[in-house]
C-alpha positions as a Markdown table, in Angstrom:
| # | Residue | x | y | z |
|---|---|---|---|---|
| 1 | Met | -22.7 | -5.5 | -13.5 |
| 2 | Lys | -22.1 | -2.1 | -12.0 |
| 3 | Ala | -18.6 | -0.6 | -12.0 |
| 4 | Ala | -16.8 | 2.8 | -11.5 |
| 5 | Val | -15.1 | 3.7 | -14.8 |
| 6 | Tyr | -13.5 | 6.7 | -16.4 |
| 7 | Asp | -13.1 | 7.7 | -20.1 |
| 8 | Asn | -10.4 | 10.4 | -19.8 |
| 9 | Pro | -8.0 | 10.8 | -16.9 |
| 10 | Gly | -8.6 | 13.7 | -14.4 |
| 11 | Pro | -10.0 | 14.5 | -11.0 |
| 12 | Pro | -12.3 | 12.2 | -9.1 |
| 13 | Thr | -15.3 | 13.6 | -10.9 |
| 14 | Val | -14.3 | 11.8 | -14.1 |
| 15 | Leu | -15.4 | 8.5 | -12.4 |
| 16 | Arg | -18.8 | 7.3 | -13.5 |
| 17 | Tyr | -20.9 | 4.5 | -11.9 |
| 18 | Ile | -22.5 | 2.6 | -14.8 |
| 19 | Asp | -23.5 | -0.8 | -16.1 |
| 20 | Val | -20.8 | -2.7 | -17.9 |
| 21 | Pro | -20.6 | -6.2 | -19.3 |
| 22 | Asp | -19.7 | -8.9 | -16.8 |
| 23 | Pro | -16.0 | -10.0 | -17.0 |
| 24 | Val | -15.1 | -13.3 | -18.6 |
| 25 | Cys | -13.4 | -15.9 | -16.4 |
| 26 | Gly | -10.3 | -17.0 | -18.3 |
| 27 | Arg | -8.6 | -20.4 | -18.2 |
| 28 | His | -6.2 | -19.4 | -15.5 |
| 29 | Asp | -8.5 | -17.0 | -13.6 |
| 30 | Val | -11.0 | -16.9 | -10.9 |
| 31 | Leu | -14.2 | -14.7 | -11.0 |
| 32 | Ile | -14.8 | -12.9 | -7.8 |
| 33 | Ala | -18.0 | -11.4 | -6.4 |
| 34 | Val | -16.4 | -8.3 | -4.8 |
| 35 | Glu | -17.2 | -7.5 | -1.2 |
| 36 | Ala | -14.6 | -4.8 | -0.4 |
| 37 | Ile | -12.3 | -2.7 | -2.5 |
| 38 | Ser | -9.2 | -1.0 | -1.3 |
| 39 | Ile | -8.3 | 2.3 | -2.9 |
| 40 | Glu | -4.6 | 2.2 | -3.5 |
| 41 | Gly | -2.2 | 5.0 | -4.3 |
| 42 | Gly | -1.7 | 3.7 | -7.8 |
| 43 | Asp | -5.4 | 3.9 | -8.4 |
| 44 | Leu | -5.4 | 7.6 | -7.8 |
| 45 | Ile | -2.3 | 8.2 | -9.9 |
| 46 | Asn | -3.8 | 6.2 | -12.8 |
| 47 | Arg | -7.1 | 7.9 | -12.6 |
| 48 | Arg | -5.4 | 11.4 | -12.6 |
| 49 | Ser | -2.9 | 10.8 | -15.3 |
| 50 | Thr | -3.2 | 7.6 | -17.4 |
| 51 | Pro | -5.3 | 7.4 | -20.6 |
| 52 | Gln | -6.9 | 4.0 | -21.0 |
| 53 | Gln | -9.2 | 2.2 | -23.3 |
| 54 | Ser | -12.7 | 3.6 | -22.6 |
| 55 | Pro | -14.6 | 2.8 | -20.4 |
| 56 | Trp | -11.8 | 1.8 | -18.0 |
| 57 | Ile | -12.4 | 0.1 | -14.7 |
| 58 | Val | -9.7 | 1.3 | -12.3 |
| 59 | Gly | -8.5 | -0.6 | -9.3 |
| 60 | Tyr | -5.6 | -2.8 | -8.0 |
| 61 | Ala | -7.1 | -4.5 | -4.9 |
| 62 | Ala | -10.3 | -6.1 | -3.6 |
| 63 | Ala | -11.5 | -9.1 | -1.7 |
| 64 | Gly | -14.6 | -11.3 | -2.2 |
| 65 | Thr | -16.1 | -14.7 | -2.8 |
| 66 | Val | -15.0 | -16.9 | -5.7 |
| 67 | Val | -18.0 | -17.6 | -8.0 |
| 68 | Ala | -16.3 | -19.2 | -10.9 |
| 69 | Val | -13.0 | -20.9 | -11.6 |
| 70 | Gly | -11.1 | -21.2 | -14.9 |
| 71 | Glu | -10.6 | -24.7 | -16.3 |
| 72 | Asp | -6.8 | -24.7 | -15.7 |
| 73 | Val | -7.1 | -23.6 | -12.0 |
| 74 | Arg | -6.5 | -26.3 | -9.5 |
| 75 | Asp | -5.9 | -24.5 | -6.2 |
| 76 | Arg | -9.1 | -22.4 | -5.9 |
| 77 | Ala | -12.7 | -23.4 | -5.6 |
| 78 | Val | -16.1 | -21.7 | -5.8 |
| 79 | Gly | -17.2 | -20.4 | -2.4 |
| 80 | Gln | -13.7 | -19.5 | -1.1 |
| 81 | Lys | -13.0 | -16.1 | 0.3 |
| 82 | Val | -10.0 | -14.5 | -1.4 |
| 83 | Ala | -8.0 | -11.2 | -1.5 |
| 84 | Ala | -6.7 | -10.3 | -4.9 |
| 85 | Phe | -4.4 | -8.0 | -6.8 |
| 86 | Asp | -4.3 | -7.1 | -10.5 |
| 87 | Leu | -3.4 | -4.1 | -12.6 |
| 88 | Gln | -7.0 | -2.9 | -13.2 |
| 89 | Gly | -10.7 | -3.9 | -12.6 |
| 90 | Ser | -11.3 | -3.9 | -8.8 |
| 91 | His | -13.8 | -1.1 | -8.8 |
| 92 | Ala | -16.7 | -3.3 | -9.8 |
| 93 | Glu | -19.2 | -5.9 | -8.6 |
| 94 | Leu | -17.4 | -8.7 | -10.3 |
| 95 | Trp | -13.6 | -9.1 | -11.0 |
| 96 | Ser | -11.8 | -11.7 | -13.1 |
| 97 | Val | -8.2 | -12.1 | -11.8 |
| 98 | Pro | -5.4 | -14.6 | -12.4 |
| 99 | Ala | -5.6 | -17.2 | -9.7 |
| 100 | Gly | -1.9 | -16.7 | -8.9 |
| 101 | Arg | -2.7 | -13.2 | -7.8 |
| 102 | Thr | -5.2 | -14.3 | -5.1 |
| 103 | Trp | -4.8 | -15.3 | -1.5 |
| 104 | Leu | -7.2 | -17.2 | 0.7 |
| 105 | Val | -8.7 | -15.1 | 3.5 |
| 106 | Pro | -8.6 | -16.5 | 7.0 |
| 107 | Asp | -12.1 | -17.0 | 8.4 |
| 108 | Ser | -11.6 | -14.4 | 11.2 |
| 109 | Leu | -10.3 | -11.6 | 9.1 |
| 110 | Asp | -12.6 | -8.8 | 8.0 |
| 111 | Met | -13.0 | -8.5 | 4.2 |
| 112 | Ala | -12.1 | -4.8 | 4.1 |
| 113 | Gln | -8.9 | -5.5 | 5.9 |
| 114 | Ala | -8.2 | -8.5 | 3.6 |
| 115 | Ala | -8.6 | -6.2 | 0.6 |
| 116 | Ala | -6.2 | -3.6 | 1.9 |
| 117 | Leu | -3.5 | -6.0 | 3.3 |
| 118 | Pro | -1.7 | -7.6 | 0.3 |
| 119 | Ile | -0.4 | -4.4 | -1.3 |
| 120 | Ser | 0.2 | -2.3 | 1.8 |
| 121 | Phe | 1.8 | -5.0 | 3.9 |
| 122 | Gly | 3.4 | -7.0 | 1.1 |
| 123 | Thr | 5.0 | -3.7 | -0.1 |
| 124 | Ala | 6.1 | -2.7 | 3.4 |
| 125 | His | 7.7 | -6.1 | 4.1 |
| 126 | Gln | 9.6 | -6.0 | 0.8 |
| 127 | Cys | 10.8 | -2.5 | 1.7 |
| 128 | Val | 11.7 | -3.1 | 5.4 |
| 129 | Met | 12.9 | -6.6 | 5.4 |
| 130 | Ala | 13.7 | -8.0 | 2.0 |
| 131 | Arg | 15.3 | -4.8 | 0.5 |
| 132 | Gly | 16.0 | -2.8 | 3.6 |
| 133 | Gly | 17.5 | -5.7 | 5.5 |
| 134 | Leu | 16.5 | -4.2 | 8.8 |
| 135 | Gln | 18.4 | -5.5 | 11.8 |
| 136 | Glu | 17.3 | -5.4 | 15.4 |
| 137 | Ala | 17.8 | -2.1 | 17.3 |
| 138 | Glu | 18.5 | -0.2 | 14.1 |
| 139 | Thr | 16.8 | 3.2 | 13.7 |
| 140 | Thr | 14.2 | 3.3 | 10.9 |
| 141 | Leu | 12.8 | 6.5 | 9.5 |
| 142 | Ile | 9.4 | 6.0 | 7.8 |
| 143 | Gln | 8.1 | 8.8 | 5.6 |
| 144 | Ala | 4.3 | 9.2 | 5.2 |
| 145 | Ala | 3.8 | 6.9 | 8.1 |
| 146 | Ala | 0.0 | 7.5 | 8.2 |
| 147 | Gly | -0.6 | 6.0 | 4.8 |
| 148 | Gly | -1.3 | 2.3 | 4.1 |
| 149 | Val | 2.3 | 1.3 | 3.4 |
| 150 | Gly | 3.6 | 3.6 | 6.1 |
| 151 | Leu | 1.3 | 2.1 | 8.8 |
| 152 | Ala | 2.4 | -1.4 | 7.7 |
| 153 | Ala | 6.0 | -0.5 | 7.8 |
| 154 | Val | 5.8 | 1.0 | 11.3 |
| 155 | Gln | 4.4 | -2.3 | 12.6 |
| 156 | Leu | 6.8 | -4.5 | 10.8 |
| 157 | Ala | 9.8 | -2.5 | 11.8 |
| 158 | Ala | 8.7 | -2.3 | 15.4 |
| 159 | Glu | 8.0 | -6.1 | 15.5 |
| 160 | Ala | 11.5 | -6.6 | 14.3 |
| 161 | Gly | 12.9 | -4.6 | 17.2 |
| 162 | Ala | 13.7 | -1.4 | 15.5 |
| 163 | Asn | 13.7 | 2.1 | 16.9 |
| 164 | Val | 11.0 | 3.6 | 14.7 |
| 165 | Ile | 10.8 | 7.3 | 13.8 |
| 166 | Ala | 7.6 | 8.0 | 12.0 |
| 167 | Val | 6.8 | 11.1 | 10.0 |
| 168 | Ala | 3.1 | 12.3 | 9.9 |
| 169 | Ser | 1.1 | 15.3 | 10.8 |
| 170 | Gly | -1.4 | 16.0 | 13.6 |
| 171 | Thr | -1.7 | 14.8 | 17.2 |
| 172 | Glu | -4.3 | 12.1 | 16.4 |
| 173 | Arg | -2.0 | 10.5 | 13.8 |
| 174 | Ala | 0.9 | 10.7 | 16.2 |
| 175 | Ala | -1.0 | 9.0 | 19.0 |
| 176 | Arg | -2.1 | 6.2 | 16.7 |
| 177 | Leu | 1.4 | 5.6 | 15.3 |
| 178 | Ile | 2.8 | 5.4 | 18.9 |
| 179 | Glu | 0.1 | 2.7 | 19.6 |
| 180 | Leu | 1.2 | 0.8 | 16.5 |
| 181 | Gly | 4.9 | 0.7 | 17.5 |
| 182 | Ala | 6.6 | 4.0 | 16.6 |
| 183 | Ser | 9.1 | 5.2 | 19.2 |
| 184 | His | 9.0 | 8.8 | 18.0 |
| 185 | Val | 6.6 | 10.8 | 15.6 |
| 186 | Ile | 7.8 | 13.9 | 13.8 |
| 187 | Asp | 5.1 | 16.3 | 12.8 |
| 188 | Arg | 6.3 | 17.3 | 9.3 |
| 189 | Leu | 4.1 | 20.5 | 9.4 |
| 190 | Glu | 5.7 | 21.7 | 12.7 |
| 191 | Asn | 9.3 | 20.5 | 12.4 |
| 192 | Asp | 12.2 | 20.1 | 10.0 |
| 193 | Val | 12.3 | 16.3 | 9.6 |
| 194 | Val | 16.0 | 16.0 | 9.0 |
| 195 | Glu | 16.9 | 18.2 | 11.9 |
| 196 | Gln | 14.7 | 16.1 | 14.2 |
| 197 | Val | 16.1 | 12.8 | 13.0 |
| 198 | Leu | 19.6 | 14.0 | 13.6 |
| 199 | Arg | 18.6 | 15.2 | 17.1 |
| 200 | Leu | 17.0 | 11.9 | 17.9 |
| 201 | Thr | 20.0 | 9.9 | 16.7 |
| 202 | Gly | 22.7 | 12.0 | 18.2 |
| 203 | Gly | 23.7 | 13.4 | 14.8 |
| 204 | Lys | 24.2 | 10.0 | 13.2 |
| 205 | Gly | 21.0 | 9.6 | 11.2 |
| 206 | Ala | 18.8 | 6.6 | 10.5 |
| 207 | Glu | 20.3 | 3.3 | 9.4 |
| 208 | Leu | 17.2 | 2.6 | 7.2 |
| 209 | Val | 14.7 | 5.1 | 5.6 |
| 210 | Ile | 11.5 | 4.0 | 3.9 |
| 211 | Asp | 10.2 | 6.6 | 1.5 |
| 212 | Pro | 6.9 | 6.1 | -0.4 |
| 213 | Val | 6.5 | 9.7 | -1.2 |
| 214 | Gly | 9.1 | 10.5 | -3.8 |
| 215 | Ser | 9.2 | 14.2 | -3.4 |
| 216 | Thr | 10.9 | 13.7 | 0.0 |
| 217 | Leu | 13.8 | 11.7 | -1.3 |
| 218 | Gln | 16.4 | 14.5 | -0.9 |
| 219 | Ala | 15.4 | 14.9 | 2.8 |
| 220 | Ser | 15.4 | 11.1 | 3.2 |
| 221 | Leu | 19.0 | 11.0 | 2.0 |
| 222 | Ser | 20.0 | 13.9 | 4.3 |
| 223 | Ala | 18.5 | 12.0 | 7.3 |
| 224 | Leu | 20.3 | 8.7 | 6.4 |
| 225 | Ala | 23.3 | 7.5 | 8.4 |
| 226 | Pro | 26.6 | 6.8 | 6.7 |
| 227 | Glu | 26.5 | 3.4 | 5.1 |
| 228 | Gly | 22.7 | 3.4 | 5.6 |
| 229 | Arg | 20.0 | 2.1 | 3.2 |
| 230 | Leu | 17.2 | 4.1 | 1.6 |
| 231 | Val | 14.3 | 2.2 | 0.1 |
| 232 | Phe | 12.0 | 4.3 | -2.2 |
| 233 | Val | 8.7 | 2.9 | -3.3 |
| 234 | Gly | 6.0 | 4.6 | -5.4 |
| 235 | Asn | 5.6 | 8.3 | -5.9 |
| 236 | Ala | 2.7 | 9.4 | -3.8 |
| 237 | Gly | 4.0 | 13.0 | -3.8 |
| 238 | Gly | 3.5 | 13.1 | -7.5 |
| 239 | Gly | 6.7 | 15.1 | -8.2 |
| 240 | Gly | 10.0 | 14.2 | -9.9 |
| 241 | Leu | 12.4 | 11.7 | -8.5 |
| 242 | Asp | 15.6 | 13.7 | -9.2 |
| 243 | Val | 18.1 | 13.8 | -6.3 |
| 244 | Asp | 21.7 | 14.8 | -5.8 |
| 245 | Leu | 23.6 | 11.6 | -5.2 |
| 246 | Trp | 27.0 | 13.1 | -4.5 |
| 247 | His | 26.5 | 13.0 | -0.8 |
| 248 | Ala | 25.1 | 9.5 | -0.9 |
| 249 | Met | 28.2 | 8.3 | -2.8 |
| 250 | Gln | 30.6 | 10.0 | -0.3 |
| 251 | Asn | 28.8 | 8.4 | 2.6 |
| 252 | Asn | 28.6 | 4.9 | 1.0 |
| 253 | Gln | 24.9 | 4.9 | 1.2 |
| 254 | Thr | 22.7 | 2.4 | -0.7 |
| 255 | Leu | 19.5 | 3.2 | -2.6 |
| 256 | His | 17.0 | 0.4 | -3.3 |
| 257 | Gly | 13.9 | 0.9 | -5.5 |
| 258 | Val | 10.8 | -1.2 | -5.0 |
| 259 | Phe | 8.0 | -1.7 | -7.5 |
| 260 | Met | 5.7 | -4.5 | -6.5 |
| 261 | Gly | 3.6 | -5.0 | -9.6 |
| 262 | Pro | 5.6 | -7.8 | -11.1 |
| 263 | Leu | 6.6 | -9.4 | -7.8 |
| 264 | Phe | 3.3 | -10.6 | -6.2 |
| 265 | Glu | 3.2 | -13.9 | -8.2 |
| 266 | Arg | 6.7 | -14.9 | -7.1 |
| 267 | Pro | 6.3 | -17.9 | -4.7 |
| 268 | Thr | 8.3 | -16.4 | -1.9 |
| 269 | Ile | 6.3 | -13.1 | -1.9 |
| 270 | His | 3.0 | -14.9 | -2.4 |
| 271 | Lys | 3.7 | -17.0 | 0.6 |
| 272 | Arg | 4.8 | -13.9 | 2.6 |
| 273 | Val | 1.4 | -12.3 | 1.9 |
| 274 | Asp | -0.3 | -15.5 | 3.1 |
| 275 | Glu | 1.7 | -15.2 | 6.4 |
| 276 | Leu | 0.7 | -11.6 | 6.8 |
| 277 | Leu | -2.9 | -12.3 | 6.3 |
| 278 | Lys | -2.7 | -14.9 | 9.0 |
| 279 | Ala | -0.9 | -12.5 | 11.3 |
| 280 | Ala | -3.7 | -9.9 | 10.8 |
| 281 | Ala | -6.3 | -12.6 | 11.4 |
| 282 | Asp | -4.5 | -13.4 | 14.7 |
| 283 | Arg | -4.5 | -9.7 | 15.6 |
| 284 | Arg | -0.7 | -9.5 | 15.6 |
| 285 | Leu | -0.9 | -6.9 | 12.8 |
| 286 | Lys | -3.5 | -4.2 | 12.3 |
| 287 | Val | -4.9 | -3.2 | 9.0 |
| 288 | Val | -6.1 | 0.3 | 9.6 |
| 289 | Ile | -9.3 | 1.3 | 7.6 |
| 290 | Asp | -10.1 | 5.0 | 7.8 |
| 291 | Arg | -13.5 | 5.1 | 6.1 |
| 292 | Ala | -15.8 | 3.0 | 3.8 |
| 293 | Phe | -17.9 | 4.3 | 1.0 |
| 294 | Pro | -20.4 | 2.6 | -1.3 |
| 295 | Leu | -19.0 | 1.8 | -4.8 |
| 296 | Gln | -21.6 | 4.1 | -6.3 |
| 297 | Asp | -19.9 | 7.0 | -4.5 |
| 298 | Ala | -16.5 | 6.1 | -6.0 |
| 299 | Ser | -15.8 | 9.8 | -7.0 |
| 300 | Lys | -16.4 | 10.9 | -3.4 |
| 301 | Ala | -14.2 | 8.1 | -2.1 |
| 302 | His | -11.4 | 9.0 | -4.4 |
| 303 | Asp | -11.7 | 12.6 | -3.5 |
| 304 | Tyr | -11.6 | 11.7 | 0.2 |
| 305 | Ala | -8.6 | 9.5 | -0.3 |
| 306 | Glu | -6.7 | 12.3 | -2.1 |
| 307 | Thr | -7.7 | 15.3 | 0.0 |
| 308 | Ala | -8.7 | 14.3 | 3.6 |
| 309 | Lys | -5.3 | 12.9 | 4.7 |
| 310 | Pro | -6.9 | 9.6 | 5.8 |
| 311 | Leu | -5.2 | 7.5 | 8.4 |
| 312 | Gly | -4.8 | 4.1 | 6.7 |
| 313 | Arg | -6.9 | 2.9 | 3.7 |
| 314 | Val | -10.1 | 4.1 | 2.2 |
| 315 | Val | -12.4 | 1.2 | 1.1 |
| 316 | Met | -15.5 | 0.8 | -1.0 |
| 317 | Lys | -18.2 | -1.8 | -0.9 |
| 318 | Pro | -20.5 | -2.7 | -3.9 |
């Protein structure tokens, strides 16, 4: 089969499109003929910085058709359409994944959207609802709102009745975020985010802040209301996560970290992703796809995902 691999970490140009052996379908796995691949933030970070056994097939997320089922798998069948998550291997024509890390795709849902939904919306729900404990009419600040997790968080918070303040750049992104449920959009290139949040909240700050960036944590804490909750997830900004917590302690604020890798097989979270896929199929949620590339252009796709400031997810198709 064909796959996008790298031998040594580095820029997008380290990716090579080559022939590799077909994966083996293990006892607890399903083998998927990949139809759409979602480029996740973790894919970019791993490719840039993580040495792996060579040649390494990068990739956390994809969707496709089941073509083989492991002997111990009882709830999946050949021919079913599934979305899948695993720690590597999605950037390929075939992908062997534990069956417990797959979800059935509703008939009416586009496969590119199905590939991009589990990580972005599953993560956003964990941040906004499970860890953030969002209550109706609370003000929620969402950093990096034009990214995959950010766009999902905006929709989920708006659906829950929050006053959503989204942080992004550019008028096109602002207009799209308003369409998806944001009450206000702060252009981070034109305004001081903390000043604007305090202005919009009458000096109080946001009760809940979702931060997938990492390098913005100090600003997120400064924009947080007394007794508010900050949920930080990932490190898309690529910097350190060091912050001064003295102010947070004085204001009785709570910080929650979210790392979804080990959580997706938990029954409650697995079921939640099933529900989110159904909501997307019913057009109650929108999985935003910025652009699609052929898998053979994986290096171009990664470069675009890193440098073009896409609105939503970048996908590839074998």
